[in-house]
C-alpha positions in Angstrom: -0.1 0.0 0.0 1.2 3.7 -1.0 2.0 5.7 2.1 1.1 9.3 2.3 3.4 11.6 4.2 3.2 15.0 5.2 6.2 17.4 5.7 6.7 21.0 6.4 8.4 23.4 3.5 10.9 24.2 6.1 12.1 20.6 7.1 14.9 19.4 5.1 13.7 17.0 2.3 14.6 13.5 2.9 15.3 10.2 0.7 12.4 8.8 1.8 9.9 11.3 0.9 9.2 10.0 -2.8 7.3 12.5 -4.9 7.2 16.0 -2.9 4.1 17.8 -3.9 3.5 21.5 -2.6 -0.2 21.6 -1.9 -0.5 25.3 -0.7 -1.8 28.0 -3.0 0.8 30.5 -1.5 4.7 29.6 -2.1 6.3 29.3 1.4 8.1 32.6 2.2 11.9 32.7 2.1 12.3 29.3 0.2 13.8 28.7 -3.1 13.1 25.9 -5.9 16.3 24.0 -5.0 15.5 24.3 -1.2 11.9 22.6 -2.0 13.2 20.1 -4.3 9.4 19.7 -5.8 8.2 17.3 -8.1 5.2 19.4 -8.4 3.3 22.5 -7.3 -0.6 21.4 -7.0 -1.8 25.2 -5.9 -5.5 24.0 -7.6 -5.8 21.2 -4.6 -5.1 23.7 -1.9 -8.2 25.4 -0.1 -9.8 28.1 -1.4 -8.4 31.8 -0.6 -11.5 32.2 1.3 -11.7 29.1 3.2 -8.0 29.3 3.9 -8.7 33.0 5.3 -11.6 32.0 7.2 -9.9 29.0 9.0 -6.6 30.8 9.9 -5.1 28.1 11.5 -7.5 28.1 14.7 -7.7 24.9 16.1 -11.3 25.6 17.1 -12.5 25.6 13.8 -10.6 22.3 12.5 -13.5 19.8 12.2 -15.6 22.5 10.4 -12.5 23.2 7.9 -12.0 19.9 7.2 -15.5 19.4 6.0 -15.7 22.4 4.0 -11.9 21.6 2.7 -13.4 17.9 1.8 -16.6 19.6 -0.1 -14.1 21.8 -2.2 -12.1 18.6 -3.1 -15.2 16.6 -4.0 -15.7 19.8 -6.6 -12.5 19.2 -8.1 -12.4 15.2 -9.5 -10.0 15.9 -12.1 -7.4 17.9 -9.7 -7.8 15.2 -7.0 -7.7 12.2 -9.7 -4.4 13.6 -10.8 -3.0 13.6 -7.4 -4.2 10.1 -6.9 -2.7 8.9 -9.9 0.8 10.1 -8.6 0.2 8.3 -5.3 -0.7 5.2 -7.3 2.9 5.7 -8.6 4.3 5.5 -5.5 5.1 7.2 -2.3 4.0 10.8 -2.0 5.0 13.5 0.4 2.3 16.4 0.5 4.4 19.7 1.3 3.1 22.6 3.1 4.0 25.9 5.0 2.2 26.0 7.9 3.7 25.8 11.4 1.0 23.7 13.0 1.9 20.1 12.0 -1.1 18.6 13.1 -3.8 21.3 11.6 -3.1 22.2 8.2 -4.4 21.6 4.4 -1.9 18.9 3.8 -3.1 16.9 6.9 -6.7 17.4 6.1 -6.0 16.6 2.4 -4.1 13.3 3.7 -6.9 12.6 5.5 -9.6 13.1 2.8 -7.7 10.7 0.4 -7.3 7.9 2.6 -10.7 8.0 3.8 -12.5 8.2 0.1 
């Protein structure tokens, strides 16, 4: 079974990462392409700007954020399908910029992919 990992953009890339895919709409501040060592930047799979701003990394809104983000993902079957194709090809690490390693869009996306 292929594993989906998450890793903060500011953490050093590792050889076990497989395909490294940035799943944020905004490029991580202060990071270069060389720093990130990405295979893809799938900004269209990131939460909408409105949802991202509403959430604001407020842990009290986490469950509602996951529900709203899942709805956005259901409305993007082509984009989600493209990511699933990459996952089917081997290990994928979803890269994100948020400070919170538990309550972020990559964690919500990973859960959505594993649950559906």
